[in-house]
N, C-alpha and C positions, 0 to 999 in steps of 0.2 A: 504494500500500500504506500504510494507516494505521500509524504507528509510534509507539512510546513510547520516548523517549530517557531512559535511566536517569540521573537527576540527583539522586536521593536514595538513602539506604542500602538501602531496600527499596521495590519498585514494585509496585503492585496496579492492576488494571483489571477491570471487569466482563466484558470481552470475553475475558479470559484464564482458563485453568484452572491457571495456574502463576504464580509470582512469581520475580523475579530480584534477587539481592543481591550486588553486587560487594564482595569483601573487599579493602579498600585496604591495600597493603603499606607498609612503613616509608619507602620511597623515593618515596612519593606527594608530588606538589607540590600544596599546597592541600588543602581539605577537600570538594571536589566529589564527587558520587556516581558519577563515572566515573573510569577510570584515566588519570592524568596523571603519567607516570613520568620520573624523572631517572636515567639509567643511564650507566655507563662504557662507553667503546668496547669492543666485543667481548663485553660482559657478557650472560649468559643468565639467565633468571629464569622461575619458574613462578608464574602468577597463579591466584587461586581465585575462583570465582563460585558462590554457593549458589543452586540451583534448588529451589523448593518446590512440590510438587503439592498443591493445595488441594481436590481432588475425591476422590470415592470410586471413581474408575476410573483405570486406567493411562494416563499421558500420555507420548507420544513427542515429544521436542523436537528439532527440527533446528537445527544451529548452523553459522554461517558467518562468516568474517572478510572484510572489504572495506576497500579504501583510501578515504579521504575524497575526494569529488568535489563539484562545484558544479552545481546544476540550473538550468534556464532561468529560474527565479524569483529567482535570486541567493540561494539557500539551500543550506547545506552538507548533503550527504547522507553518512551513515555506513553505510548498508546497501547490499547488492549491487544494482547497477543496470546499465543498458546504456550508461552514459556511458563513453567511451573514456578511458584514462589519458592525461594530458597528456605531451607530449614532454619536458618539463623534470623529470618525476618520476623522481628517481634511486633513491629507496628506497621501494618499494611495500610497505605493511604486510603484504600477503598473503605476501610473501617472507620476512618476519621474525617471523611469529606463526603458530601452529597450534593447532587445537582439534579434538576428535572431531566427526565429521559429525552424530551424533545421540546422544541419551541417553534411556533409558527410565526414567520416574519412576513408582514404585509408588504406589498410592493413599495420600493423606495422609502423604506422606513427603518428606524433603529429601535432596538429593544434591549433592556438591561436584564442579564441573567444573573441570578444570585447563587453563590456557592457557599454552603455552610461547612466550616471546618472546626474541628475540636482537637486541641492538643491533649495527649494523654496526661493523666494526673501524676504519674510516676516521673521523678526527676531523672533525666538521662542526658548524656552527651551524644551528639551526632545529629543526623538529619533524616527526616521522613521524606522520601522522594517519590514523585510520580508525575502524572500529567492529566490534563483535561482535553479530551478529543471532541472536536466539532466536525460533523460530517453531514453534508446534505443528503436527505433521505432519497433513496433510489438514484444515487449520483454516479452509477456505473458509466464509464466512458468506453465506447467500443472503438478500438483502433485496429485497422487492418494493415498488416505488414506486407512486404513484397511477395511472400509465399502464399498470400491469401488467407492467412490465419487471423482470427479475431482474438484480441486480448482485452480483458475487462480490467479497468483500473478504477479504484475508488480513491478519491482525493479527500484529504482531511487536514484540518488545522489541529495542531497540538500545542497547548500552552502548558509549560512545565509548572509544577507546583511543589515547592520545597518548604518544609516546616522544621524549625529547630528552636530549642529553648535558650541556647546561648551560642556564642561564637567560639567555644573551645575547640581546638583542633583534635580530631580523632586520628591517632596513629594508624596507618593502614597495615593490613596483614593479608597474606595470601596463602591458600592451601591447595594442594593437588589431591583431588579425589580419585575416582576410578579412571583407568586408561583401558580403552577397548576399541576393537575394530568396528567401523560403521561406514556410512556412506553420506556424501553431500552431493546433491544433484546427480544421483545414480553413478557416483564415482567413489572408489574405495579410498578410505582415509583411516587414520588412527586418531581417535578423539581423546584428548586429555582434558578432563573436566577441572577447571580452575574455579576456586571459590573465594569471594571476598566476604569474610564473616563479620566485618565491622560496619558500623552505621555511618560510614563516610565514603566518599568517592575515592576510587583508586585511579589516579590520573596519569597520563603520559606513560603508558606501559610499553616497553620494548621487550619482545619475546624472542628467544633463541631456543629452538627445539630440534632434537634429532632422535630418530628411532633407529636402532641398530638390531640386526638379527643376532641372536645368541646361538640358535640352532644352525643358522646359516650366516656366517660372519660377512659374507659378501653383500648382504642387504643393508642399505642405509638410506634413510629418507629424512630430509630437513625441511623446516618451515620457520622462517624468520619474519616477524611483523613488527611494525612500529606505530607509535601514537595510538594505542588502544586505550579504552576507558571502561571501567566497571562501575555499575551502580552500587549503592550501599546494599549490603546483605543480599548479594546475588551470585550466581554462578553461570558459567557458559562452557560449552565444549570447544576447545581449541583444536582445529583439525590439522593433522599432518598428512598431506597427500602422498600416496605411494606412486603417483605418476600415471598419466593416461596410458592405457594399454597394458599396464603391468598387472599380473595376477598376484593376488594376496596369497602368500605361502603360509601353510600351517607351521607352527613351531613356537619357540620361545623368543621373546624380544625384550629390549631394554630401552626405556625412554629417558633421555637426559634433557633437562630444561633449565634455562636461566631466565628470570624475569626481572627487569629493572622498572622502578617506578618513581615518579615525581622528579622532574628535572630541576637541577639546582647547580649553578656554576661552582658552588663550593661543596657539592656532594662528594662523598668518598668513593663512589662506585663509578667506573668508567666503562662506556660502551662505544664501540666504533660503528656508526650507522652505515646505511647502504651507500652513502655518498663518501665514505671514508673519513668522516668528521667525528671527532671525539665528543661524546655527550656525557655529562656528569649527572648522577642521580643520587637521591637521598637513600633509596632502598634497593635491596637486591634479595632475590629468593632463588635458591638452587634446589632442584628436585631430581630424583632418580627413582624409577619404578620399573620393575619387571612385570611382564604379563605374557599370557599364552594365547595363541590363536589356534583353535581346534580345527581339524580337517573339515568337519561339518560346517562350521562358520565360514571358513575360507571358501568352500565350494558354493555355499549359498550366496555370499557377497559377490563372488566372481561371476556367477550366473546372472546377477542383476546389474553388473557394471556395464554401462553402454559402450565403454571404450575397449573392453577386453574382447579379443577375438575368440569367438566360440569355436570349440573343436568340432569338425564335421563328424557326423555319426560314424562314418566308415573308418575314422582314425581313432575311435574310442575302443581300446582293447577290452573294456568290460562288456561292450556290446558283442564283440567277436567271441569272447569267452562264453557269454550267455548262449549265443547261437550254437557254439560247439557243444555245450552241455545238452542243449535241446536235441541236436543231431545224434549225440551218443545215446541219449535216453530213448529216442525213436529206434535207433539201431538195435539196442538191447531188447526193446519191446517186440520188434519184428522178429528178432532172433529167437526169443522165448516162444512166441506164437508159432514160428516155423518148426521148432523142436517139438512143441506139443502136438502139432498137426502130423508131424512125421511119425511120432510114437503112436498116434491114433490109427494112422494108415497101416503101420506094421502090426498093430494089435488086430486090426480087421482082417489082414491077410492070414494071420495065424488061426483066427477063429474059423475061417473058411476051410482050412486044411483039417 
């Protein structure tokens, strides 16, 4: 879903029939075009967002609140999605903010939408992060490409909503959870699940990852990425591609990963980026994890990988072995029947004598 994150006082786009203007309150932190609120424990507040219909027809806008998550590209998502909430997420924005499900905008008119937010009573450091999504009802756009295929796009505005009780800095942390084979866009990868268990953003992440074969030392796959970001209390699968056309082999593997976070010219950790320039960071995490790919899993993923050349049936020795066994079984069956018939014929001749 193409999204427009509201980062200015009023947002316009040719794809939209309406505009969004968040009215920033007095307890706003900074002058960004999204809500970044400092609130007291237990405080309730009503926020205002102005929607403007810029057309000569009635526009119905659907509204929804979602907690911030991190997608597979290492990008923070503020809109509703299928990513499951992380196990460390104590305060989900959905439980602390509400908005009408939809609003009807008359032609060439403006209307104020009210958002109710409540800060948890418990005192804590960190941020509750998420966003408010505005999407025109039945706004699918049909685009035809050169191959005659139709693609449906839904356009939406997303206004970020952050809530915190104080400006105390939350020291970041990073954990490596499970490592397992999977697929991205029907291509084989090794997914390393990274988790930010803290109630603060993990910014400017640079990742170096390598998967080496233990059973087959000739296998080596690398994936380096720069300038990633993780939402508070979130996780995502970091994919290491094994390369188009390569079959995933069964066996034992080892993942080695180094992650840098938060750039700082005085940082004690150094990383040489893709342009050969040294970058300094405040934080560094190193991970090593062994994992095993079973033959069944490898076969299943290889059969679904659109880049892996499938073996023709006549080159599959299992098929030939199966055919051979069938022929042998038929041969023995006919042999037994022939022997039985021969015995019956001999017995018949003896009875006549």
